[in-house]
PDB file as gemmi writes it, atoms N, CA and C in Angstrom:
CRYST1    1.000    1.000    1.000  90.00  90.00  90.00 P 1                      
ATOM      1  N   MET A   1      23.221   6.021  23.487  1.00  0.00           N  
ATOM      2  CA  MET A   1      23.564   5.803  22.097  1.00  0.00           C  
ATOM      3  C   MET A   1      22.496   4.982  21.384  1.00  0.00           C  
ATOM      4  N   GLU A   2      21.841   4.064  22.086  1.00  0.00           N  
ATOM      5  CA  GLU A   2      20.814   3.237  21.444  1.00  0.00           C  
ATOM      6  C   GLU A   2      19.710   4.083  20.831  1.00  0.00           C  
ATOM      7  N   GLY A   3      19.333   5.170  21.490  1.00  0.00           N  
ATOM      8  CA  GLY A   3      18.285   6.048  20.963  1.00  0.00           C  
ATOM      9  C   GLY A   3      18.698   6.680  19.654  1.00  0.00           C  
ATOM     10  N   MET A   4      19.975   7.041  19.550  1.00  0.00           N  
ATOM     11  CA  MET A   4      20.459   7.639  18.308  1.00  0.00           C  
ATOM     12  C   MET A   4      20.472   6.625  17.178  1.00  0.00           C  
ATOM     13  N   GLU A   5      20.886   5.407  17.485  1.00  0.00           N  
ATOM     14  CA  GLU A   5      20.907   4.364  16.455  1.00  0.00           C  
ATOM     15  C   GLU A   5      19.496   4.076  15.959  1.00  0.00           C  
ATOM     16  N   LEU A   6      18.552   4.005  16.881  1.00  0.00           N  
ATOM     17  CA  LEU A   6      17.162   3.764  16.504  1.00  0.00           C  
ATOM     18  C   LEU A   6      16.651   4.897  15.621  1.00  0.00           C  
ATOM     19  N   ALA A   7      16.947   6.132  16.011  1.00  0.00           N  
ATOM     20  CA  ALA A   7      16.515   7.286  15.215  1.00  0.00           C  
ATOM     21  C   ALA A   7      17.138   7.232  13.819  1.00  0.00           C  
ATOM     22  N   ALA A   8      18.403   6.887  13.749  1.00  0.00           N  
ATOM     23  CA  ALA A   8      19.079   6.805  12.447  1.00  0.00           C  
ATOM     24  C   ALA A   8      18.412   5.765  11.561  1.00  0.00           C  
ATOM     25  N   PHE A   9      18.131   4.609  12.129  1.00  0.00           N  
ATOM     26  CA  PHE A   9      17.502   3.558  11.321  1.00  0.00           C  
ATOM     27  C   PHE A   9      16.072   3.929  10.932  1.00  0.00           C  
ATOM     28  N   GLN A  10      15.375   4.657  11.796  1.00  0.00           N  
ATOM     29  CA  GLN A  10      14.027   5.120  11.434  1.00  0.00           C  
ATOM     30  C   GLN A  10      14.102   6.101  10.267  1.00  0.00           C  
ATOM     31  N   ILE A  11      15.073   6.995  10.329  1.00  0.00           N  
ATOM     32  CA  ILE A  11      15.248   7.952   9.235  1.00  0.00           C  
ATOM     33  C   ILE A  11      15.577   7.213   7.942  1.00  0.00           C  
ATOM     34  N   ILE A  12      16.576   6.346   7.998  1.00  0.00           N  
ATOM     35  CA  ILE A  12      17.019   5.616   6.806  1.00  0.00           C  
ATOM     36  C   ILE A  12      15.888   4.783   6.211  1.00  0.00           C  
ATOM     37  N   SER A  13      15.154   4.095   7.057  1.00  0.00           N  
ATOM     38  CA  SER A  13      14.059   3.253   6.580  1.00  0.00           C  
ATOM     39  C   SER A  13      12.963   4.086   5.917  1.00  0.00           C  
ATOM     40  N   ASN A  14      12.554   5.147   6.579  1.00  0.00           N  
ATOM     41  CA  ASN A  14      11.467   5.968   6.046  1.00  0.00           C  
ATOM     42  C   ASN A  14      11.857   6.685   4.761  1.00  0.00           C  
ATOM     43  N   VAL A  15      13.033   7.282   4.732  1.00  0.00           N  
ATOM     44  CA  VAL A  15      13.401   8.007   3.517  1.00  0.00           C  
ATOM     45  C   VAL A  15      13.757   7.053   2.384  1.00  0.00           C  
ATOM     46  N   GLY A  16      14.218   5.862   2.714  1.00  0.00           N  
ATOM     47  CA  GLY A  16      14.449   4.855   1.674  1.00  0.00           C  
ATOM     48  C   GLY A  16      13.149   4.453   1.007  1.00  0.00           C  
ATOM     49  N   THR A  17      12.115   4.271   1.810  1.00  0.00           N  
ATOM     50  CA  THR A  17      10.795   3.963   1.262  1.00  0.00           C  
ATOM     51  C   THR A  17      10.287   5.126   0.430  1.00  0.00           C  
ATOM     52  N   ALA A  18      10.502   6.338   0.919  1.00  0.00           N  
ATOM     53  CA  ALA A  18      10.076   7.527   0.175  1.00  0.00           C  
ATOM     54  C   ALA A  18      10.762   7.585  -1.187  1.00  0.00           C  
ATOM     55  N   LYS A  19      12.072   7.314  -1.224  1.00  0.00           N  
ATOM     56  CA  LYS A  19      12.797   7.348  -2.499  1.00  0.00           C  
ATOM     57  C   LYS A  19      12.250   6.296  -3.462  1.00  0.00           C  
ATOM     58  N   SER A  20      11.951   5.114  -2.968  1.00  0.00           N  
ATOM     59  CA  SER A  20      11.385   4.067  -3.829  1.00  0.00           C  
ATOM     60  C   SER A  20      10.047   4.501  -4.407  1.00  0.00           C  
ATOM     61  N   LEU A  21       9.216   5.106  -3.584  1.00  0.00           N  
ATOM     62  CA  LEU A  21       7.902   5.566  -4.051  1.00  0.00           C  
ATOM     63  C   LEU A  21       8.038   6.693  -5.073  1.00  0.00           C  
ATOM     64  N   VAL A  22       8.997   7.569  -4.870  1.00  0.00           N  
ATOM     65  CA  VAL A  22       9.234   8.655  -5.820  1.00  0.00           C  
ATOM     66  C   VAL A  22       9.610   8.078  -7.180  1.00  0.00           C  
ATOM     67  N   MET A  23      10.470   7.076  -7.188  1.00  0.00           N  
ATOM     68  CA  MET A  23      10.851   6.458  -8.461  1.00  0.00           C  
ATOM     69  C   MET A  23       9.671   5.729  -9.095  1.00  0.00           C  
ATOM     70  N   GLU A  24       8.846   5.080  -8.289  1.00  0.00           N  
ATOM     71  CA  GLU A  24       7.639   4.436  -8.824  1.00  0.00           C  
ATOM     72  C   GLU A  24       6.724   5.482  -9.449  1.00  0.00           C  
ATOM     73  N   ALA A  25       6.662   6.657  -8.856  1.00  0.00           N  
ATOM     74  CA  ALA A  25       5.843   7.746  -9.412  1.00  0.00           C  
ATOM     75  C   ALA A  25       6.375   8.152 -10.782  1.00  0.00           C  
ATOM     76  N   LEU A  26       7.680   8.260 -10.888  1.00  0.00           N  
ATOM     77  CA  LEU A  26       8.286   8.634 -12.164  1.00  0.00           C  
ATOM     78  C   LEU A  26       8.001   7.585 -13.240  1.00  0.00           C  
ATOM     79  N   TYR A  27       8.137   6.311 -12.884  1.00  0.00           N  
ATOM     80  CA  TYR A  27       7.874   5.238 -13.844  1.00  0.00           C  
ATOM     81  C   TYR A  27       6.404   5.242 -14.278  1.00  0.00           C  
ATOM     82  N   ALA A  28       5.507   5.504 -13.344  1.00  0.00           N  
ATOM     83  CA  ALA A  28       4.080   5.570 -13.684  1.00  0.00           C  
ATOM     84  C   ALA A  28       3.812   6.734 -14.635  1.00  0.00           C  
ATOM     85  N   ALA A  29       4.426   7.881 -14.362  1.00  0.00           N  
ATOM     86  CA  ALA A  29       4.225   9.046 -15.220  1.00  0.00           C  
ATOM     87  C   ALA A  29       4.751   8.789 -16.625  1.00  0.00           C  
ATOM     88  N   ARG A  30       5.869   8.086 -16.720  1.00  0.00           N  
ATOM     89  CA  ARG A  30       6.432   7.760 -18.030  1.00  0.00           C  
ATOM     90  C   ARG A  30       5.434   6.962 -18.862  1.00  0.00           C  
ATOM     91  N   GLU A  31       4.625   6.145 -18.192  1.00  0.00           N  
ATOM     92  CA  GLU A  31       3.602   5.346 -18.875  1.00  0.00           C  
ATOM     93  C   GLU A  31       2.286   6.101 -19.034  1.00  0.00           C  
ATOM     94  N   GLY A  32       2.253   7.372 -18.617  1.00  0.00           N  
ATOM     95  CA  GLY A  32       1.047   8.179 -18.739  1.00  0.00           C  
ATOM     96  C   GLY A  32       0.051   7.979 -17.610  1.00  0.00           C  
ATOM     97  N   GLU A  33       0.443   7.283 -16.573  1.00  0.00           N  
ATOM     98  CA  GLU A  33      -0.442   7.018 -15.421  1.00  0.00           C  
ATOM     99  C   GLU A  33      -0.242   8.101 -14.366  1.00  0.00           C  
ATOM    100  N   TYR A  34      -0.760   9.302 -14.644  1.00  0.00           N  
ATOM    101  CA  TYR A  34      -0.494  10.466 -13.803  1.00  0.00           C  
ATOM    102  C   TYR A  34      -1.190  10.408 -12.447  1.00  0.00           C  
ATOM    103  N   LYS A  35      -2.358   9.805 -12.389  1.00  0.00           N  
ATOM    104  CA  LYS A  35      -3.044   9.678 -11.090  1.00  0.00           C  
ATOM    105  C   LYS A  35      -2.246   8.750 -10.173  1.00  0.00           C  
ATOM    106  N   THR A  36      -1.770   7.644 -10.717  1.00  0.00           N  
ATOM    107  CA  THR A  36      -0.926   6.728  -9.938  1.00  0.00           C  
ATOM    108  C   THR A  36       0.330   7.455  -9.476  1.00  0.00           C  
ATOM    109  N   ALA A  37       0.931   8.212 -10.377  1.00  0.00           N  
ATOM    110  CA  ALA A  37       2.148   8.961 -10.036  1.00  0.00           C  
ATOM    111  C   ALA A  37       1.877   9.920  -8.883  1.00  0.00           C  
ATOM    112  N   GLU A  38       0.782  10.653  -8.956  1.00  0.00           N  
ATOM    113  CA  GLU A  38       0.441  11.603  -7.890  1.00  0.00           C  
ATOM    114  C   GLU A  38       0.222  10.879  -6.567  1.00  0.00           C  
ATOM    115  N   ASN A  39      -0.469   9.743  -6.605  1.00  0.00           N  
ATOM    116  CA  ASN A  39      -0.692   8.978  -5.372  1.00  0.00           C  
ATOM    117  C   ASN A  39       0.616   8.481  -4.766  1.00  0.00           C  
ATOM    118  N   LYS A  40       1.553   8.063  -5.617  1.00  0.00           N  
ATOM    119  CA  LYS A  40       2.868   7.621  -5.128  1.00  0.00           C  
ATOM    120  C   LYS A  40       3.620   8.776  -4.481  1.00  0.00           C  
ATOM    121  N   LEU A  41       3.521   9.966  -5.078  1.00  0.00           N  
ATOM    122  CA  LEU A  41       4.180  11.136  -4.495  1.00  0.00           C  
ATOM    123  C   LEU A  41       3.568  11.504  -3.148  1.00  0.00           C  
ATOM    124  N   ILE A  42       2.265  11.432  -3.062  1.00  0.00           N  
ATOM    125  CA  ILE A  42       1.590  11.728  -1.789  1.00  0.00           C  
ATOM    126  C   ILE A  42       2.044  10.741  -0.720  1.00  0.00           C  
ATOM    127  N   GLU A  43       2.076   9.464  -1.076  1.00  0.00           N  
ATOM    128  CA  GLU A  43       2.518   8.441  -0.120  1.00  0.00           C  
ATOM    129  C   GLU A  43       3.982   8.657   0.272  1.00  0.00           C  
ATOM    130  N   SER A  44       4.814   9.030  -0.685  1.00  0.00           N  
ATOM    131  CA  SER A  44       6.239   9.250  -0.383  1.00  0.00           C  
ATOM    132  C   SER A  44       6.419  10.394   0.605  1.00  0.00           C  
ATOM    133  N   ARG A  45       5.581  11.418   0.499  1.00  0.00           N  
ATOM    134  CA  ARG A  45       5.694  12.566   1.416  1.00  0.00           C  
ATOM    135  C   ARG A  45       5.409  12.156   2.853  1.00  0.00           C  
ATOM    136  N   LYS A  46       4.530  11.186   3.038  1.00  0.00           N  
ATOM    137  CA  LYS A  46       4.244  10.696   4.389  1.00  0.00           C  
ATOM    138  C   LYS A  46       5.496  10.066   5.000  1.00  0.00           C  
ATOM    139  N   PHE A  47       6.222   9.298   4.202  1.00  0.00           N  
ATOM    140  CA  PHE A  47       7.446   8.667   4.700  1.00  0.00           C  
ATOM    141  C   PHE A  47       8.549   9.700   4.930  1.00  0.00           C  
ATOM    142  N   LEU A  48       8.641  10.690   4.050  1.00  0.00           N  
ATOM    143  CA  LEU A  48       9.609  11.764   4.273  1.00  0.00           C  
ATOM    144  C   LEU A  48       9.307  12.505   5.569  1.00  0.00           C  
ATOM    145  N   THR A  49       8.034  12.748   5.812  1.00  0.00           N  
ATOM    146  CA  THR A  49       7.629  13.429   7.042  1.00  0.00           C  
ATOM    147  C   THR A  49       8.013  12.613   8.271  1.00  0.00           C  
ATOM    148  N   GLU A  50       7.836  11.309   8.200  1.00  0.00           N  
ATOM    149  CA  GLU A  50       8.237  10.443   9.319  1.00  0.00           C  
ATOM    150  C   GLU A  50       9.748  10.500   9.534  1.00  0.00           C  
ATOM    151  N   GLY A  51      10.493  10.503   8.465  1.00  0.00           N  
ATOM    152  CA  GLY A  51      11.945  10.630   8.582  1.00  0.00           C  
ATOM    153  C   GLY A  51      12.341  11.945   9.226  1.00  0.00           C  
ATOM    154  N   HIS A  52      11.678  13.014   8.801  1.00  0.00           N  
ATOM    155  CA  HIS A  52      11.939  14.321   9.395  1.00  0.00           C  
ATOM    156  C   HIS A  52      11.573  14.349  10.876  1.00  0.00           C  
ATOM    157  N   HIS A  53      10.517  13.672  11.228  1.00  0.00           N  
ATOM    158  CA  HIS A  53      10.087  13.633  12.625  1.00  0.00           C  
ATOM    159  C   HIS A  53      11.175  13.014  13.503  1.00  0.00           C  
ATOM    160  N   SER A  54      11.730  11.902  13.076  1.00  0.00           N  
ATOM    161  CA  SER A  54      12.806  11.251  13.837  1.00  0.00           C  
ATOM    162  C   SER A  54      14.024  12.165  13.935  1.00  0.00           C  
ATOM    163  N   HIS A  55      14.338  12.839  12.840  1.00  0.00           N  
ATOM    164  CA  HIS A  55      15.476  13.760  12.828  1.00  0.00           C  
ATOM    165  C   HIS A  55      15.221  14.935  13.751  1.00  0.00           C  
ATOM    166  N   HIS A  56      14.018  15.447  13.709  1.00  0.00           N  
ATOM    167  CA  HIS A  56      13.641  16.597  14.538  1.00  0.00           C  
ATOM    168  C   HIS A  56      13.776  16.271  16.028  1.00  0.00           C  
ATOM    169  N   GLN A  57      13.437  15.055  16.395  1.00  0.00           N  
ATOM    170  CA  GLN A  57      13.569  14.656  17.804  1.00  0.00           C  
ATOM    171  C   GLN A  57      15.024  14.735  18.258  1.00  0.00           C  
ATOM    172  N   LEU A  58      15.947  14.324  17.422  1.00  0.00           N  
ATOM    173  CA  LEU A  58      17.370  14.428  17.760  1.00  0.00           C  
ATOM    174  C   LEU A  58      17.799  15.888  17.889  1.00  0.00           C  
ATOM    175  N   ILE A  59      17.340  16.702  16.986  1.00  0.00           N  
ATOM    176  CA  ILE A  59      17.688  18.127  17.029  1.00  0.00           C  
ATOM    177  C   ILE A  59      17.139  18.767  18.306  1.00  0.00           C  
ATOM    178  N   GLN A  60      15.895  18.426  18.658  1.00  0.00           N  
ATOM    179  CA  GLN A  60      15.308  18.965  19.883  1.00  0.00           C  
ATOM    180  C   GLN A  60      16.103  18.543  21.115  1.00  0.00           C  
ATOM    181  N   LYS A  61      16.539  17.286  21.120  1.00  0.00           N  
ATOM    182  CA  LYS A  61      17.317  16.776  22.251  1.00  0.00           C  
ATOM    183  C   LYS A  61      18.602  17.587  22.417  1.00  0.00           C  
ATOM    184  N   GLU A  62      19.288  17.812  21.309  1.00  0.00           N  
ATOM    185  CA  GLU A  62      20.535  18.573  21.383  1.00  0.00           C  
ATOM    186  C   GLU A  62      20.270  20.033  21.724  1.00  0.00           C  
ATOM    187  N   ALA A  63      19.199  20.595  21.180  1.00  0.00           N  
ATOM    188  CA  ALA A  63      18.857  21.990  21.465  1.00  0.00           C  
ATOM    189  C   ALA A  63      18.506  22.195  22.936  1.00  0.00           C  
ATOM    190  N   SER A  64      18.015  21.147  23.590  1.00  0.00           N  
ATOM    191  CA  SER A  64      17.656  21.266  25.011  1.00  0.00           C  
ATOM    192  C   SER A  64      18.867  21.085  25.930  1.00  0.00           C  
ATOM    193  N   GLY A  65      20.047  20.886  25.334  1.00  0.00           N  
ATOM    194  CA  GLY A  65      21.255  20.829  26.139  1.00  0.00           C  
ATOM    195  C   GLY A  65      21.922  19.473  26.240  1.00  0.00           C  
ATOM    196  N   THR A  66      21.301  18.443  25.698  1.00  0.00           N  
ATOM    197  CA  THR A  66      21.911  17.116  25.717  1.00  0.00           C  
ATOM    198  C   THR A  66      22.955  17.048  24.613  1.00  0.00           C  
ATOM    199  N   GLN A  67      24.190  16.805  25.003  1.00  0.00           N  
ATOM    200  CA  GLN A  67      25.266  16.709  24.018  1.00  0.00           C  
ATOM    201  C   GLN A  67      25.205  15.341  23.336  1.00  0.00           C  
ATOM    202  N   LEU A  68      24.994  15.332  22.031  1.00  0.00           N  
ATOM    203  CA  LEU A  68      24.946  14.087  21.274  1.00  0.00           C  
ATOM    204  C   LEU A  68      26.310  13.833  20.641  1.00  0.00           C  
ATOM    205  N   PRO A  69      26.799  12.610  20.724  1.00  0.00           N  
ATOM    206  CA  PRO A  69      28.103  12.319  20.122  1.00  0.00           C  
ATOM    207  C   PRO A  69      28.009  12.282  18.598  1.00  0.00           C  
ATOM    208  N   PHE A  70      29.138  12.530  17.945  1.00  0.00           N  
ATOM    209  CA  PHE A  70      29.185  12.418  16.495  1.00  0.00           C  
ATOM    210  C   PHE A  70      28.878  10.979  16.101  1.00  0.00           C  
ATOM    211  N   SER A  71      28.111  10.822  15.023  1.00  0.00           N  
ATOM    212  CA  SER A  71      27.737   9.489  14.575  1.00  0.00           C  
ATOM    213  C   SER A  71      27.740   9.425  13.055  1.00  0.00           C  
ATOM    214  N   LEU A  72      28.543   8.515  12.519  1.00  0.00           N  
ATOM    215  CA  LEU A  72      28.523   8.297  11.071  1.00  0.00           C  
ATOM    216  C   LEU A  72      27.159   7.799  10.614  1.00  0.00           C  
ATOM    217  N   LEU A  73      26.500   7.040  11.459  1.00  0.00           N  
ATOM    218  CA  LEU A  73      25.184   6.516  11.124  1.00  0.00           C  
ATOM    219  C   LEU A  73      24.176   7.656  10.966  1.00  0.00           C  
ATOM    220  N   ILE A  74      24.207   8.619  11.872  1.00  0.00           N  
ATOM    221  CA  ILE A  74      23.318   9.785  11.771  1.00  0.00           C  
ATOM    222  C   ILE A  74      23.682  10.603  10.531  1.00  0.00           C  
ATOM    223  N   MET A  75      24.972  10.772  10.291  1.00  0.00           N  
ATOM    224  CA  MET A  75      25.394  11.520   9.115  1.00  0.00           C  
ATOM    225  C   MET A  75      24.882  10.838   7.836  1.00  0.00           C  
ATOM    226  N   HIS A  76      24.957   9.520   7.790  1.00  0.00           N  
ATOM    227  CA  HIS A  76      24.450   8.770   6.643  1.00  0.00           C  
ATOM    228  C   HIS A  76      22.930   8.956   6.518  1.00  0.00           C  
ATOM    229  N   ALA A  77      22.233   8.898   7.635  1.00  0.00           N  
ATOM    230  CA  ALA A  77      20.772   9.074   7.621  1.00  0.00           C  
ATOM    231  C   ALA A  77      20.400  10.457   7.095  1.00  0.00           C  
ATOM    232  N   GLU A  78      21.140  11.475   7.527  1.00  0.00           N  
ATOM    233  CA  GLU A  78      20.866  12.829   7.050  1.00  0.00           C  
ATOM    234  C   GLU A  78      21.145  12.951   5.555  1.00  0.00           C  
ATOM    235  N   ASP A  79      22.200  12.309   5.100  1.00  0.00           N  
ATOM    236  CA  ASP A  79      22.526  12.310   3.677  1.00  0.00           C  
ATOM    237  C   ASP A  79      21.410  11.653   2.875  1.00  0.00           C  
ATOM    238  N   GLN A  80      20.912  10.534   3.353  1.00  0.00           N  
ATOM    239  CA  GLN A  80      19.814   9.841   2.672  1.00  0.00           C  
ATOM    240  C   GLN A  80      18.554  10.703   2.656  1.00  0.00           C  
ATOM    241  N   MET A  81      18.299  11.402   3.756  1.00  0.00           N  
ATOM    242  CA  MET A  81      17.120  12.258   3.847  1.00  0.00           C  
ATOM    243  C   MET A  81      17.216  13.404   2.834  1.00  0.00           C  
ATOM    244  N   MET A  82      18.383  14.014   2.745  1.00  0.00           N  
ATOM    245  CA  MET A  82      18.555  15.117   1.794  1.00  0.00           C  
ATOM    246  C   MET A  82      18.437  14.631   0.355  1.00  0.00           C  
ATOM    247  N   SER A  83      19.000  13.469   0.053  1.00  0.00           N  
ATOM    248  CA  SER A  83      18.908  12.971  -1.321  1.00  0.00           C  
ATOM    249  C   SER A  83      17.465  12.624  -1.677  1.00  0.00           C  
ATOM    250  N   ALA A  84      16.710  12.112  -0.710  1.00  0.00           N  
ATOM    251  CA  ALA A  84      15.297  11.809  -0.966  1.00  0.00           C  
ATOM    252  C   ALA A  84      14.510  13.084  -1.259  1.00  0.00           C  
ATOM    253  N   GLU A  85      14.818  14.142  -0.546  1.00  0.00           N  
ATOM    254  CA  GLU A  85      14.134  15.418  -0.791  1.00  0.00           C  
ATOM    255  C   GLU A  85      14.456  15.964  -2.174  1.00  0.00           C  
ATOM    256  N   ILE A  86      15.720  15.902  -2.545  1.00  0.00           N  
ATOM    257  CA  ILE A  86      16.132  16.392  -3.860  1.00  0.00           C  
ATOM    258  C   ILE A  86      15.484  15.556  -4.962  1.00  0.00           C  
ATOM    259  N   MET A  87      15.502  14.232  -4.786  1.00  0.00           N  
ATOM    260  CA  MET A  87      14.874  13.361  -5.781  1.00  0.00           C  
ATOM    261  C   MET A  87      13.397  13.684  -5.932  1.00  0.00           C  
ATOM    262  N   SER A  88      12.732  13.906  -4.822  1.00  0.00           N  
ATOM    263  CA  SER A  88      11.305  14.211  -4.851  1.00  0.00           C  
ATOM    264  C   SER A  88      11.039  15.479  -5.649  1.00  0.00           C  
ATOM    265  N   ASP A  89      11.808  16.516  -5.386  1.00  0.00           N  
ATOM    266  CA  ASP A  89      11.630  17.774  -6.107  1.00  0.00           C  
ATOM    267  C   ASP A  89      11.879  17.596  -7.601  1.00  0.00           C  
ATOM    268  N   LEU A  90      12.947  16.900  -7.943  1.00  0.00           N  
ATOM    269  CA  LEU A  90      13.273  16.695  -9.357  1.00  0.00           C  
ATOM    270  C   LEU A  90      12.235  15.833 -10.070  1.00  0.00           C  
ATOM    271  N   VAL A  91      11.786  14.786  -9.416  1.00  0.00           N  
ATOM    272  CA  VAL A  91      10.798  13.897 -10.031  1.00  0.00           C  
ATOM    273  C   VAL A  91       9.472  14.625 -10.232  1.00  0.00           C  
ATOM    274  N   GLN A  92       9.094  15.472  -9.304  1.00  0.00           N  
ATOM    275  CA  GLN A  92       7.861  16.241  -9.500  1.00  0.00           C  
ATOM    276  C   GLN A  92       7.946  17.087 -10.768  1.00  0.00           C  
ATOM    277  N   GLU A  93       9.091  17.699 -10.985  1.00  0.00           N  
ATOM    278  CA  GLU A  93       9.281  18.496 -12.203  1.00  0.00           C  
ATOM    279  C   GLU A  93       9.318  17.605 -13.434  1.00  0.00           C  
ATOM    280  N   MET A  94       9.948  16.448 -13.330  1.00  0.00           N  
ATOM    281  CA  MET A  94      10.013  15.528 -14.466  1.00  0.00           C  
ATOM    282  C   MET A  94       8.624  15.024 -14.839  1.00  0.00           C  
ATOM    283  N   ILE A  95       7.774  14.806 -13.851  1.00  0.00           N  
ATOM    284  CA  ILE A  95       6.404  14.371 -14.139  1.00  0.00           C  
ATOM    285  C   ILE A  95       5.664  15.451 -14.918  1.00  0.00           C  
ATOM    286  N   ARG A  96       5.850  16.719 -14.511  1.00  0.00           N  
ATOM    287  CA  ARG A  96       5.238  17.816 -15.265  1.00  0.00           C  
ATOM    288  C   ARG A  96       5.744  17.821 -16.709  1.00  0.00           C  
ATOM    289  N   MET A  97       7.033  17.543 -16.876  1.00  0.00           N  
ATOM    290  CA  MET A  97       7.595  17.501 -18.226  1.00  0.00           C  
ATOM    291  C   MET A  97       6.985  16.362 -19.040  1.00  0.00           C  
ATOM    292  N   TYR A  98       6.823  15.182 -18.418  1.00  0.00           N  
ATOM    293  CA  TYR A  98       6.170  14.074 -19.117  1.00  0.00           C  
ATOM    294  C   TYR A  98       4.758  14.468 -19.556  1.00  0.00           C  
ATOM    295  N   GLN A  99       4.037  15.152 -18.677  1.00  0.00           N  
ATOM    296  CA  GLN A  99       2.684  15.573 -19.025  1.00  0.00           C  
ATOM    297  C   GLN A  99       2.700  16.504 -20.232  1.00  0.00           C  
ATOM    298  N   GLU A 100       3.606  17.463 -20.220  1.00  0.00           N  
ATOM    299  CA  GLU A 100       3.691  18.400 -21.340  1.00  0.00           C  
ATOM    300  C   GLU A 100       4.113  17.696 -22.634  1.00  0.00           C  
ATOM    301  N   ILE A 101       5.081  16.811 -22.532  1.00  0.00           N  
ATOM    302  CA  ILE A 101       5.548  16.073 -23.711  1.00  0.00           C  
ATOM    303  C   ILE A 101       4.421  15.229 -24.295  1.00  0.00           C  
ATOM    304  N   ASN A 102       3.728  14.508 -23.431  1.00  0.00           N  
ATOM    305  CA  ASN A 102       2.651  13.651 -23.914  1.00  0.00           C  
ATOM    306  C   ASN A 102       1.488  14.462 -24.472  1.00  0.00           C  
ATOM    307  N   THR A 103       1.244  15.619 -23.893  1.00  0.00           N  
ATOM    308  CA  THR A 103       0.207  16.505 -24.437  1.00  0.00           C  
ATOM    309  C   THR A 103       0.605  16.972 -25.829  1.00  0.00           C  
ATOM    310  N   LEU A 104       1.864  17.382 -25.972  1.00  0.00           N  
ATOM    311  CA  LEU A 104       2.327  17.825 -27.291  1.00  0.00           C  
ATOM    312  C   LEU A 104       2.327  16.689 -28.303  1.00  0.00           C  
ATOM    313  N   LYS A 105       2.696  15.511 -27.897  1.00  0.00           N  
ATOM    314  CA  LYS A 105       2.651  14.351 -28.796  1.00  0.00           C  
ATOM    315  C   LYS A 105       1.228  14.124 -29.290  1.00  0.00           C  
ATOM    316  N   GLY A 106       0.301  14.231 -28.391  1.00  0.00           N  
ATOM    317  CA  GLY A 106      -1.108  14.040 -28.753  1.00  0.00           C  
ATOM    318  C   GLY A 106      -1.567  15.120 -29.724  1.00  0.00           C  
ATOM    319  N   THR A 107      -1.117  16.343 -29.494  1.00  0.00           N  
ATOM    320  CA  THR A 107      -1.476  17.453 -30.360  1.00  0.00           C  
ATOM    321  C   THR A 107      -0.856  17.293 -31.737  1.00  0.00           C  
ATOM    322  N   TYR A 108       0.397  16.887 -31.778  1.00  0.00           N  
ATOM    323  CA  TYR A 108       1.090  16.765 -33.060  1.00  0.00           C  
ATOM    324  C   TYR A 108       0.660  15.560 -33.863  1.00  0.00           C  
ATOM    325  N   SER A 109       0.125  14.554 -33.191  1.00  0.00           N  
ATOM    326  CA  SER A 109      -0.258  13.356 -33.940  1.00  0.00           C  
ATOM    327  C   SER A 109      -1.580  13.509 -34.672  1.00  0.00           C  
ATOM    328  N   LYS A 110      -2.280  14.594 -34.453  1.00  0.00           N  
ATOM    329  CA  LYS A 110      -3.577  14.807 -35.131  1.00  0.00           C  
ATOM    330  C   LYS A 110      -3.410  15.177 -36.569  1.00  0.00           C  
TER     331      LYS A 110                                                      
END                                                                             
């Protein structure tokens, strides 16, 4: 069970960091700092990948025949991982929208 708890906390920690970076990217884009926003998104993907890696190890263990017990902690970690992925996708689109809005503002202010 200790291995599962460690994996859960690794997932939660990594995807939590990813979510924070995604929000920092959105805030940077709102201020017109698109390069900073892109760098934050790139960094967030590294943490998401680490979270997926920990999750993948659990899946491989179960796929190889090891029966893993039900765990609310793992379920919570998976929920956090999915929400981080959704946030990332939405924020990427929102950043594109900020770029278009700011471009149009610049065009209209002439």
